[in-house]
mmCIF file of the N, C-alpha and C atoms, coordinates in Angstrom:
data_MODEL
# 
_entry.id   MODEL 
# 
loop_
_atom_site.group_PDB 
_atom_site.id 
_atom_site.type_symbol 
_atom_site.label_atom_id 
_atom_site.label_alt_id 
_atom_site.label_comp_id 
_atom_site.label_asym_id 
_atom_site.label_entity_id 
_atom_site.label_seq_id 
_atom_site.pdbx_PDB_ins_code 
_atom_site.Cartn_x 
_atom_site.Cartn_y 
_atom_site.Cartn_z 
_atom_site.occupancy 
_atom_site.B_iso_or_equiv 
_atom_site.pdbx_formal_charge 
_atom_site.auth_seq_id 
_atom_site.auth_comp_id 
_atom_site.auth_asym_id 
_atom_site.auth_atom_id 
_atom_site.pdbx_PDB_model_num 
ATOM 1   N N  . MET A 1 1  ? 261.232 262.044 5.094  1.00 0.00 ? 1  MET A N  1 
ATOM 2   C CA . MET A 1 1  ? 261.102 260.761 5.753  1.00 0.00 ? 1  MET A CA 1 
ATOM 3   C C  . MET A 1 1  ? 262.198 259.877 6.019  1.00 0.00 ? 1  MET A C  1 
ATOM 4   N N  . ALA A 1 2  ? 263.191 260.066 4.906  1.00 0.00 ? 2  ALA A N  1 
ATOM 5   C CA . ALA A 1 2  ? 264.205 259.169 5.052  1.00 0.00 ? 2  ALA A CA 1 
ATOM 6   C C  . ALA A 1 2  ? 265.392 259.725 5.968  1.00 0.00 ? 2  ALA A C  1 
ATOM 7   N N  . THR A 1 3  ? 265.360 261.118 5.985  1.00 0.00 ? 3  THR A N  1 
ATOM 8   C CA . THR A 1 3  ? 266.145 261.818 7.188  1.00 0.00 ? 3  THR A CA 1 
ATOM 9   C C  . THR A 1 3  ? 265.732 261.250 8.644  1.00 0.00 ? 3  THR A C  1 
ATOM 10  N N  . HIS A 1 4  ? 264.452 261.130 8.948  1.00 0.00 ? 4  HIS A N  1 
ATOM 11  C CA . HIS A 1 4  ? 263.860 260.805 10.190 1.00 0.00 ? 4  HIS A CA 1 
ATOM 12  C C  . HIS A 1 4  ? 264.154 259.377 10.369 1.00 0.00 ? 4  HIS A C  1 
ATOM 13  N N  . ARG A 1 5  ? 264.233 258.661 9.593  1.00 0.00 ? 5  ARG A N  1 
ATOM 14  C CA . ARG A 1 5  ? 264.487 257.038 9.854  1.00 0.00 ? 5  ARG A CA 1 
ATOM 15  C C  . ARG A 1 5  ? 265.970 256.958 10.064 1.00 0.00 ? 5  ARG A C  1 
ATOM 16  N N  . ALA A 1 6  ? 266.658 257.696 9.302  1.00 0.00 ? 6  ALA A N  1 
ATOM 17  C CA . ALA A 1 6  ? 268.143 257.447 9.520  1.00 0.00 ? 6  ALA A CA 1 
ATOM 18  C C  . ALA A 1 6  ? 268.641 258.161 11.055 1.00 0.00 ? 6  ALA A C  1 
ATOM 19  N N  . ARG A 1 7  ? 267.915 259.117 11.277 1.00 0.00 ? 7  ARG A N  1 
ATOM 20  C CA . ARG A 1 7  ? 268.197 259.792 12.756 1.00 0.00 ? 7  ARG A CA 1 
ATOM 21  C C  . ARG A 1 7  ? 267.647 258.711 13.734 1.00 0.00 ? 7  ARG A C  1 
ATOM 22  N N  . LEU A 1 8  ? 266.425 258.144 13.518 1.00 0.00 ? 8  LEU A N  1 
ATOM 23  C CA . LEU A 1 8  ? 265.844 257.252 14.585 1.00 0.00 ? 8  LEU A CA 1 
ATOM 24  C C  . LEU A 1 8  ? 266.859 255.922 14.565 1.00 0.00 ? 8  LEU A C  1 
ATOM 25  N N  . ARG A 1 9  ? 267.430 255.463 13.607 1.00 0.00 ? 9  ARG A N  1 
ATOM 26  C CA . ARG A 1 9  ? 268.302 254.265 13.424 1.00 0.00 ? 9  ARG A CA 1 
ATOM 27  C C  . ARG A 1 9  ? 269.646 254.620 14.192 1.00 0.00 ? 9  ARG A C  1 
ATOM 28  N N  . GLU A 1 10 ? 270.068 255.840 13.973 1.00 0.00 ? 10 GLU A N  1 
ATOM 29  C CA . GLU A 1 10 ? 271.405 256.093 14.747 1.00 0.00 ? 10 GLU A CA 1 
ATOM 30  C C  . GLU A 1 10 ? 271.013 256.193 16.150 1.00 0.00 ? 10 GLU A C  1 
ATOM 31  N N  . PHE A 1 11 ? 270.008 256.846 16.613 1.00 0.00 ? 11 PHE A N  1 
ATOM 32  C CA . PHE A 1 11 ? 269.455 257.119 17.994 1.00 0.00 ? 11 PHE A CA 1 
ATOM 33  C C  . PHE A 1 11 ? 269.534 255.832 18.660 1.00 0.00 ? 11 PHE A C  1 
ATOM 34  N N  . LEU A 1 12 ? 268.650 254.687 17.864 1.00 0.00 ? 12 LEU A N  1 
ATOM 35  C CA . LEU A 1 12 ? 268.467 253.497 18.584 1.00 0.00 ? 12 LEU A CA 1 
ATOM 36  C C  . LEU A 1 12 ? 269.734 252.545 18.669 1.00 0.00 ? 12 LEU A C  1 
ATOM 37  N N  . ASP A 1 13 ? 270.810 252.901 17.823 1.00 0.00 ? 13 ASP A N  1 
ATOM 38  C CA . ASP A 1 13 ? 272.097 252.314 17.974 1.00 0.00 ? 13 ASP A CA 1 
ATOM 39  C C  . ASP A 1 13 ? 272.504 252.422 19.276 1.00 0.00 ? 13 ASP A C  1 
ATOM 40  N N  . VAL A 1 14 ? 272.540 253.581 19.899 1.00 0.00 ? 14 VAL A N  1 
ATOM 41  C CA . VAL A 1 14 ? 273.021 254.047 21.111 1.00 0.00 ? 14 VAL A CA 1 
ATOM 42  C C  . VAL A 1 14 ? 271.925 253.832 22.446 1.00 0.00 ? 14 VAL A C  1 
ATOM 43  N N  . HIS A 1 15 ? 270.784 253.990 22.071 1.00 0.00 ? 15 HIS A N  1 
ATOM 44  C CA . HIS A 1 15 ? 269.678 254.054 23.244 1.00 0.00 ? 15 HIS A CA 1 
ATOM 45  C C  . HIS A 1 15 ? 269.557 252.732 23.850 1.00 0.00 ? 15 HIS A C  1 
ATOM 46  N N  . GLN A 1 16 ? 269.850 251.577 22.971 1.00 0.00 ? 16 GLN A N  1 
ATOM 47  C CA . GLN A 1 16 ? 269.758 250.194 23.619 1.00 0.00 ? 16 GLN A CA 1 
ATOM 48  C C  . GLN A 1 16 ? 270.774 250.105 24.899 1.00 0.00 ? 16 GLN A C  1 
ATOM 49  N N  . TYR A 1 17 ? 271.676 250.833 24.836 1.00 0.00 ? 17 TYR A N  1 
ATOM 50  C CA . TYR A 1 17 ? 272.573 250.729 26.016 1.00 0.00 ? 17 TYR A CA 1 
ATOM 51  C C  . TYR A 1 17 ? 272.017 251.571 27.302 1.00 0.00 ? 17 TYR A C  1 
ATOM 52  N N  . PHE A 1 18 ? 270.956 251.965 27.047 1.00 0.00 ? 18 PHE A N  1 
ATOM 53  C CA . PHE A 1 18 ? 270.534 252.817 28.334 1.00 0.00 ? 18 PHE A CA 1 
ATOM 54  C C  . PHE A 1 18 ? 269.581 252.101 29.238 1.00 0.00 ? 18 PHE A C  1 
ATOM 55  N N  . PHE A 1 19 ? 269.591 250.540 28.984 1.00 0.00 ? 19 PHE A N  1 
ATOM 56  C CA . PHE A 1 19 ? 268.760 249.582 29.834 1.00 0.00 ? 19 PHE A CA 1 
ATOM 57  C C  . PHE A 1 19 ? 269.749 248.652 30.684 1.00 0.00 ? 19 PHE A C  1 
ATOM 58  N N  . GLY A 1 20 ? 269.524 248.605 31.900 1.00 0.00 ? 20 GLY A N  1 
ATOM 59  C CA . GLY A 1 20 ? 270.366 247.615 32.660 1.00 0.00 ? 20 GLY A CA 1 
ATOM 60  C C  . GLY A 1 20 ? 270.022 246.240 32.080 1.00 0.00 ? 20 GLY A C  1 
ATOM 61  N N  . SER A 1 21 ? 270.950 245.229 32.728 1.00 0.00 ? 21 SER A N  1 
ATOM 62  C CA . SER A 1 21 ? 270.614 244.007 32.600 1.00 0.00 ? 21 SER A CA 1 
ATOM 63  C C  . SER A 1 21 ? 269.427 243.254 33.168 1.00 0.00 ? 21 SER A C  1 
ATOM 64  N N  . ASP A 1 22 ? 268.964 244.193 34.293 1.00 0.00 ? 22 ASP A N  1 
ATOM 65  C CA . ASP A 1 22 ? 267.637 243.916 34.881 1.00 0.00 ? 22 ASP A CA 1 
ATOM 66  C C  . ASP A 1 22 ? 266.447 244.368 34.325 1.00 0.00 ? 22 ASP A C  1 
ATOM 67  N N  . GLY A 1 23 ? 266.621 244.970 33.251 1.00 0.00 ? 23 GLY A N  1 
ATOM 68  C CA . GLY A 1 23 ? 265.724 245.903 32.509 1.00 0.00 ? 23 GLY A CA 1 
ATOM 69  C C  . GLY A 1 23 ? 265.478 247.202 32.859 1.00 0.00 ? 23 GLY A C  1 
ATOM 70  N N  . ALA A 1 24 ? 266.157 247.733 34.045 1.00 0.00 ? 24 ALA A N  1 
ATOM 71  C CA . ALA A 1 24 ? 265.974 249.048 34.555 1.00 0.00 ? 24 ALA A CA 1 
ATOM 72  C C  . ALA A 1 24 ? 266.541 249.994 33.389 1.00 0.00 ? 24 ALA A C  1 
ATOM 73  N N  . PRO A 1 25 ? 265.549 251.051 32.986 1.00 0.00 ? 25 PRO A N  1 
ATOM 74  C CA . PRO A 1 25 ? 266.190 251.968 32.079 1.00 0.00 ? 25 PRO A CA 1 
ATOM 75  C C  . PRO A 1 25 ? 266.747 253.223 32.824 1.00 0.00 ? 25 PRO A C  1 
ATOM 76  N N  . VAL A 1 26 ? 267.501 253.868 32.254 1.00 0.00 ? 26 VAL A N  1 
ATOM 77  C CA . VAL A 1 26 ? 268.016 255.042 32.926 1.00 0.00 ? 26 VAL A CA 1 
ATOM 78  C C  . VAL A 1 26 ? 266.717 255.972 32.926 1.00 0.00 ? 26 VAL A C  1 
ATOM 79  N N  . HIS A 1 27 ? 266.721 256.388 34.432 1.00 0.00 ? 27 HIS A N  1 
ATOM 80  C CA . HIS A 1 27 ? 265.529 257.171 34.638 1.00 0.00 ? 27 HIS A CA 1 
ATOM 81  C C  . HIS A 1 27 ? 265.650 258.536 34.267 1.00 0.00 ? 27 HIS A C  1 
ATOM 82  N N  . GLN A 1 28 ? 264.572 258.904 33.457 1.00 0.00 ? 28 GLN A N  1 
ATOM 83  C CA . GLN A 1 28 ? 264.546 260.213 32.927 1.00 0.00 ? 28 GLN A CA 1 
ATOM 84  C C  . GLN A 1 28 ? 263.133 261.043 33.427 1.00 0.00 ? 28 GLN A C  1 
ATOM 85  N N  . GLY A 1 29 ? 263.363 261.968 34.099 1.00 0.00 ? 29 GLY A N  1 
ATOM 86  C CA . GLY A 1 29 ? 261.919 262.500 34.840 1.00 0.00 ? 29 GLY A CA 1 
ATOM 87  C C  . GLY A 1 29 ? 261.520 261.985 36.056 1.00 0.00 ? 29 GLY A C  1 
ATOM 88  N N  . ARG A 1 30 ? 260.487 262.319 36.806 1.00 0.00 ? 30 ARG A N  1 
ATOM 89  C CA . ARG A 1 30 ? 259.996 261.745 37.858 1.00 0.00 ? 30 ARG A CA 1 
ATOM 90  C C  . ARG A 1 30 ? 258.806 260.832 37.752 1.00 0.00 ? 30 ARG A C  1 
ATOM 91  N N  . SER A 1 31 ? 257.940 261.055 36.727 1.00 0.00 ? 31 SER A N  1 
ATOM 92  C CA . SER A 1 31 ? 256.783 260.380 36.606 1.00 0.00 ? 31 SER A CA 1 
ATOM 93  C C  . SER A 1 31 ? 256.812 259.120 35.794 1.00 0.00 ? 31 SER A C  1 
ATOM 94  N N  . LEU A 1 32 ? 256.129 258.085 36.078 1.00 0.00 ? 32 LEU A N  1 
ATOM 95  C CA . LEU A 1 32 ? 256.182 256.916 35.372 1.00 0.00 ? 32 LEU A CA 1 
ATOM 96  C C  . LEU A 1 32 ? 255.963 256.920 34.026 1.00 0.00 ? 32 LEU A C  1 
ATOM 97  N N  . THR A 1 33 ? 255.201 258.213 33.458 1.00 0.00 ? 33 THR A N  1 
ATOM 98  C CA . THR A 1 33 ? 254.747 258.226 32.081 1.00 0.00 ? 33 THR A CA 1 
ATOM 99  C C  . THR A 1 33 ? 256.269 258.472 31.406 1.00 0.00 ? 33 THR A C  1 
ATOM 100 N N  . TYR A 1 34 ? 257.137 259.390 31.937 1.00 0.00 ? 34 TYR A N  1 
ATOM 101 C CA . TYR A 1 34 ? 258.302 259.401 31.185 1.00 0.00 ? 34 TYR A CA 1 
ATOM 102 C C  . TYR A 1 34 ? 259.279 258.141 31.406 1.00 0.00 ? 34 TYR A C  1 
ATOM 103 N N  . ARG A 1 35 ? 258.989 257.411 32.491 1.00 0.00 ? 35 ARG A N  1 
ATOM 104 C CA . ARG A 1 35 ? 259.825 256.238 32.472 1.00 0.00 ? 35 ARG A CA 1 
ATOM 105 C C  . ARG A 1 35 ? 259.448 255.036 31.584 1.00 0.00 ? 35 ARG A C  1 
ATOM 106 N N  . PHE A 1 36 ? 258.214 255.011 31.525 1.00 0.00 ? 36 PHE A N  1 
ATOM 107 C CA . PHE A 1 36 ? 257.575 254.095 30.538 1.00 0.00 ? 36 PHE A CA 1 
ATOM 108 C C  . PHE A 1 36 ? 257.893 254.373 29.223 1.00 0.00 ? 36 PHE A C  1 
ATOM 109 N N  . ALA A 1 37 ? 257.894 255.665 28.764 1.00 0.00 ? 37 ALA A N  1 
ATOM 110 C CA . ALA A 1 37 ? 258.260 256.035 27.503 1.00 0.00 ? 37 ALA A CA 1 
ATOM 111 C C  . ALA A 1 37 ? 259.579 255.797 27.001 1.00 0.00 ? 37 ALA A C  1 
ATOM 112 N N  . THR A 1 38 ? 260.425 255.414 27.919 1.00 0.00 ? 38 THR A N  1 
ATOM 113 C CA . THR A 1 38 ? 261.766 255.019 27.354 1.00 0.00 ? 38 THR A CA 1 
ATOM 114 C C  . THR A 1 38 ? 261.911 253.869 26.460 1.00 0.00 ? 38 THR A C  1 
ATOM 115 N N  . THR A 1 39 ? 260.727 253.136 26.290 1.00 0.00 ? 39 THR A N  1 
ATOM 116 C CA . THR A 1 39 ? 260.416 252.108 25.351 1.00 0.00 ? 39 THR A CA 1 
ATOM 117 C C  . THR A 1 39 ? 259.937 252.466 24.088 1.00 0.00 ? 39 THR A C  1 
ATOM 118 N N  . ALA A 1 40 ? 259.419 253.638 24.114 1.00 0.00 ? 40 ALA A N  1 
ATOM 119 C CA . ALA A 1 40 ? 258.652 254.255 22.738 1.00 0.00 ? 40 ALA A CA 1 
ATOM 120 C C  . ALA A 1 40 ? 259.624 254.181 21.422 1.00 0.00 ? 40 ALA A C  1 
ATOM 121 N N  . PRO A 1 41 ? 260.727 254.815 21.646 1.00 0.00 ? 41 PRO A N  1 
ATOM 122 C CA . PRO A 1 41 ? 261.574 254.648 20.420 1.00 0.00 ? 41 PRO A CA 1 
ATOM 123 C C  . PRO A 1 41 ? 261.930 253.385 20.060 1.00 0.00 ? 41 PRO A C  1 
ATOM 124 N N  . LEU A 1 42 ? 261.851 252.319 20.707 1.00 0.00 ? 42 LEU A N  1 
ATOM 125 C CA . LEU A 1 42 ? 262.196 250.978 20.442 1.00 0.00 ? 42 LEU A CA 1 
ATOM 126 C C  . LEU A 1 42 ? 261.105 250.515 19.308 1.00 0.00 ? 42 LEU A C  1 
ATOM 127 N N  . TRP A 1 43 ? 259.651 250.840 19.692 1.00 0.00 ? 43 TRP A N  1 
ATOM 128 C CA . TRP A 1 43 ? 258.639 250.365 18.988 1.00 0.00 ? 43 TRP A CA 1 
ATOM 129 C C  . TRP A 1 43 ? 258.394 251.257 17.778 1.00 0.00 ? 43 TRP A C  1 
ATOM 130 N N  . ALA A 1 44 ? 258.812 252.554 17.980 1.00 0.00 ? 44 ALA A N  1 
ATOM 131 C CA . ALA A 1 44 ? 258.783 253.499 16.766 1.00 0.00 ? 44 ALA A CA 1 
ATOM 132 C C  . ALA A 1 44 ? 259.763 252.944 15.761 1.00 0.00 ? 44 ALA A C  1 
ATOM 133 N N  . GLY A 1 45 ? 260.867 252.611 15.928 1.00 0.00 ? 45 GLY A N  1 
ATOM 134 C CA . GLY A 1 45 ? 261.799 251.994 15.090 1.00 0.00 ? 45 GLY A CA 1 
ATOM 135 C C  . GLY A 1 45 ? 261.456 250.783 14.537 1.00 0.00 ? 45 GLY A C  1 
ATOM 136 N N  . ALA A 1 46 ? 260.823 249.984 15.232 1.00 0.00 ? 46 ALA A N  1 
ATOM 137 C CA . ALA A 1 46 ? 260.362 248.564 14.626 1.00 0.00 ? 46 ALA A CA 1 
ATOM 138 C C  . ALA A 1 46 ? 259.182 249.057 13.710 1.00 0.00 ? 46 ALA A C  1 
ATOM 139 N N  . LEU A 1 47 ? 258.228 249.703 14.061 1.00 0.00 ? 47 LEU A N  1 
ATOM 140 C CA . LEU A 1 47 ? 256.910 250.074 13.275 1.00 0.00 ? 47 LEU A CA 1 
ATOM 141 C C  . LEU A 1 47 ? 257.445 250.946 11.834 1.00 0.00 ? 47 LEU A C  1 
ATOM 142 N N  . ALA A 1 48 ? 258.510 251.734 12.052 1.00 0.00 ? 48 ALA A N  1 
ATOM 143 C CA . ALA A 1 48 ? 258.856 252.563 10.785 1.00 0.00 ? 48 ALA A CA 1 
ATOM 144 C C  . ALA A 1 48 ? 259.984 251.890 9.950  1.00 0.00 ? 48 ALA A C  1 
ATOM 145 N N  . GLU A 1 49 ? 260.226 250.605 10.426 1.00 0.00 ? 49 GLU A N  1 
ATOM 146 C CA . GLU A 1 49 ? 261.457 249.925 9.677  1.00 0.00 ? 49 GLU A CA 1 
ATOM 147 C C  . GLU A 1 49 ? 262.563 250.663 9.700  1.00 0.00 ? 49 GLU A C  1 
ATOM 148 N N  . ALA A 1 50 ? 263.015 251.236 10.654 1.00 0.00 ? 50 ALA A N  1 
ATOM 149 C CA . ALA A 1 50 ? 264.161 252.103 11.056 1.00 0.00 ? 50 ALA A CA 1 
ATOM 150 C C  . ALA A 1 50 ? 264.873 251.513 12.115 1.00 0.00 ? 50 ALA A C  1 
ATOM 151 N N  . THR A 1 51 ? 265.028 250.431 12.453 1.00 0.00 ? 51 THR A N  1 
ATOM 152 C CA . THR A 1 51 ? 265.705 250.098 13.753 1.00 0.00 ? 51 THR A CA 1 
ATOM 153 C C  . THR A 1 51 ? 266.952 249.046 13.131 1.00 0.00 ? 51 THR A C  1 
ATOM 154 N N  . PRO A 1 52 ? 268.297 249.253 13.833 1.00 0.00 ? 52 PRO A N  1 
ATOM 155 C CA . PRO A 1 52 ? 269.485 248.795 13.641 1.00 0.00 ? 52 PRO A CA 1 
ATOM 156 C C  . PRO A 1 52 ? 269.189 247.284 14.541 1.00 0.00 ? 52 PRO A C  1 
ATOM 157 N N  . LEU A 1 53 ? 268.194 247.195 15.310 1.00 0.00 ? 53 LEU A N  1 
ATOM 158 C CA . LEU A 1 53 ? 268.268 246.323 16.595 1.00 0.00 ? 53 LEU A CA 1 
ATOM 159 C C  . LEU A 1 53 ? 267.604 244.948 15.908 1.00 0.00 ? 53 LEU A C  1 
ATOM 160 N N  . PRO A 1 54 ? 267.941 243.751 16.235 1.00 0.00 ? 54 PRO A N  1 
ATOM 161 C CA . PRO A 1 54 ? 267.010 242.364 15.899 1.00 0.00 ? 54 PRO A CA 1 
ATOM 162 C C  . PRO A 1 54 ? 265.690 242.464 16.789 1.00 0.00 ? 54 PRO A C  1 
ATOM 163 N N  . PRO A 1 55 ? 264.818 241.892 16.237 1.00 0.00 ? 55 PRO A N  1 
ATOM 164 C CA . PRO A 1 55 ? 263.521 241.937 17.034 1.00 0.00 ? 55 PRO A CA 1 
ATOM 165 C C  . PRO A 1 55 ? 263.433 241.408 18.193 1.00 0.00 ? 55 PRO A C  1 
ATOM 166 N N  . GLY A 1 56 ? 264.351 240.379 18.443 1.00 0.00 ? 56 GLY A N  1 
ATOM 167 C CA . GLY A 1 56 ? 264.549 239.804 19.851 1.00 0.00 ? 56 GLY A CA 1 
ATOM 168 C C  . GLY A 1 56 ? 265.099 240.749 20.857 1.00 0.00 ? 56 GLY A C  1 
ATOM 169 N N  . ARG A 1 57 ? 266.036 241.671 20.240 1.00 0.00 ? 57 ARG A N  1 
ATOM 170 C CA . ARG A 1 57 ? 266.518 242.729 21.315 1.00 0.00 ? 57 ARG A CA 1 
ATOM 171 C C  . ARG A 1 57 ? 265.611 243.542 21.620 1.00 0.00 ? 57 ARG A C  1 
ATOM 172 N N  . THR A 1 58 ? 264.748 244.050 20.702 1.00 0.00 ? 58 THR A N  1 
ATOM 173 C CA . THR A 1 58 ? 263.487 244.973 20.958 1.00 0.00 ? 58 THR A CA 1 
ATOM 174 C C  . THR A 1 58 ? 262.618 244.455 21.982 1.00 0.00 ? 58 THR A C  1 
ATOM 175 N N  . ARG A 1 59 ? 262.247 243.408 21.725 1.00 0.00 ? 59 ARG A N  1 
ATOM 176 C CA . ARG A 1 59 ? 261.214 242.602 22.609 1.00 0.00 ? 59 ARG A CA 1 
ATOM 177 C C  . ARG A 1 59 ? 261.950 242.436 23.989 1.00 0.00 ? 59 ARG A C  1 
ATOM 178 N N  . ARG A 1 60 ? 263.363 242.128 24.228 1.00 0.00 ? 60 ARG A N  1 
ATOM 179 C CA . ARG A 1 60 ? 263.798 241.915 25.392 1.00 0.00 ? 60 ARG A CA 1 
ATOM 180 C C  . ARG A 1 60 ? 263.956 243.083 26.065 1.00 0.00 ? 60 ARG A C  1 
ATOM 181 N N  . LEU A 1 61 ? 264.371 244.214 25.601 1.00 0.00 ? 61 LEU A N  1 
ATOM 182 C CA . LEU A 1 61 ? 264.505 245.736 26.168 1.00 0.00 ? 61 LEU A CA 1 
ATOM 183 C C  . LEU A 1 61 ? 263.070 246.038 26.582 1.00 0.00 ? 61 LEU A C  1 
ATOM 184 N N  . ALA A 1 62 ? 262.139 246.060 25.936 1.00 0.00 ? 62 ALA A N  1 
ATOM 185 C CA . ALA A 1 62 ? 260.840 246.482 26.258 1.00 0.00 ? 62 ALA A CA 1 
ATOM 186 C C  . ALA A 1 62 ? 260.178 245.599 27.256 1.00 0.00 ? 62 ALA A C  1 
ATOM 187 N N  . SER A 1 63 ? 260.240 244.225 27.134 1.00 0.00 ? 63 SER A N  1 
ATOM 188 C CA . SER A 1 63 ? 259.752 243.370 28.218 1.00 0.00 ? 63 SER A CA 1 
ATOM 189 C C  . SER A 1 63 ? 260.306 243.593 29.567 1.00 0.00 ? 63 SER A C  1 
ATOM 190 N N  . GLY A 1 64 ? 261.825 243.833 29.391 1.00 0.00 ? 64 GLY A N  1 
ATOM 191 C CA . GLY A 1 64 ? 262.647 244.046 30.570 1.00 0.00 ? 64 GLY A CA 1 
ATOM 192 C C  . GLY A 1 64 ? 262.306 245.171 31.237 1.00 0.00 ? 64 GLY A C  1 
ATOM 193 N N  . ALA A 1 65 ? 261.977 246.320 30.382 1.00 0.00 ? 65 ALA A N  1 
ATOM 194 C CA . ALA A 1 65 ? 261.586 247.594 31.228 1.00 0.00 ? 65 ALA A CA 1 
ATOM 195 C C  . ALA A 1 65 ? 260.306 247.431 31.884 1.00 0.00 ? 65 ALA A C  1 
ATOM 196 N N  . LEU A 1 66 ? 259.496 246.843 31.309 1.00 0.00 ? 66 LEU A N  1 
ATOM 197 C CA . LEU A 1 66 ? 258.017 246.435 31.676 1.00 0.00 ? 66 LEU A CA 1 
ATOM 198 C C  . LEU A 1 66 ? 258.105 245.525 32.893 1.00 0.00 ? 66 LEU A C  1 
ATOM 199 N N  . LYS A 1 67 ? 258.797 244.710 32.869 1.00 0.00 ? 67 LYS A N  1 
ATOM 200 C CA . LYS A 1 67 ? 258.962 243.642 34.268 1.00 0.00 ? 67 LYS A CA 1 
ATOM 201 C C  . LYS A 1 67 ? 259.569 244.373 35.301 1.00 0.00 ? 67 LYS A C  1 
ATOM 202 N N  . HIS A 1 68 ? 260.606 245.374 34.997 1.00 0.00 ? 68 HIS A N  1 
ATOM 203 C CA . HIS A 1 68 ? 261.378 246.045 36.111 1.00 0.00 ? 68 HIS A CA 1 
ATOM 204 C C  . HIS A 1 68 ? 260.224 246.965 36.817 1.00 0.00 ? 68 HIS A C  1 
ATOM 205 N N  . PHE A 1 69 ? 259.372 247.775 36.068 1.00 0.00 ? 69 PHE A N  1 
ATOM 206 C CA . PHE A 1 69 ? 258.535 248.628 36.674 1.00 0.00 ? 69 PHE A CA 1 
ATOM 207 C C  . PHE A 1 69 ? 257.423 247.722 37.466 1.00 0.00 ? 69 PHE A C  1 
ATOM 208 N N  . ALA A 1 70 ? 256.818 246.587 36.827 1.00 0.00 ? 70 ALA A N  1 
ATOM 209 C CA . ALA A 1 70 ? 255.800 245.755 37.477 1.00 0.00 ? 70 ALA A CA 1 
ATOM 210 C C  . ALA A 1 70 ? 256.219 245.435 38.753 1.00 0.00 ? 70 ALA A C  1 
ATOM 211 N N  . ASP A 1 71 ? 257.467 244.683 38.810 1.00 0.00 ? 71 ASP A N  1 
ATOM 212 C CA . ASP A 1 71 ? 257.941 244.093 40.086 1.00 0.00 ? 71 ASP A CA 1 
ATOM 213 C C  . ASP A 1 71 ? 258.171 245.275 41.180 1.00 0.00 ? 71 ASP A C  1 
ATOM 214 N N  . ARG A 1 72 ? 258.127 246.396 40.939 1.00 0.00 ? 72 ARG A N  1 
ATOM 215 C CA . ARG A 1 72 ? 258.360 247.560 41.787 1.00 0.00 ? 72 ARG A CA 1 
ATOM 216 C C  . ARG A 1 72 ? 257.095 248.264 42.109 1.00 0.00 ? 72 ARG A C  1 
# 
């Protein structure tokens, strides 16, 4: 389990930069399921206590992505 937490922490350290200032994530796949799933690692890291991100950044990235899709 410690190995998975370490890998998730390392992933999230970079993943946070895959979101634009307007909340737009880098699009992966064509379906909305894949696009909304870009926030899943953020919440997984928070729930597993394996995130290098402060809680405010996690919330901002997730709510920004949701707003981006809701507005379009």
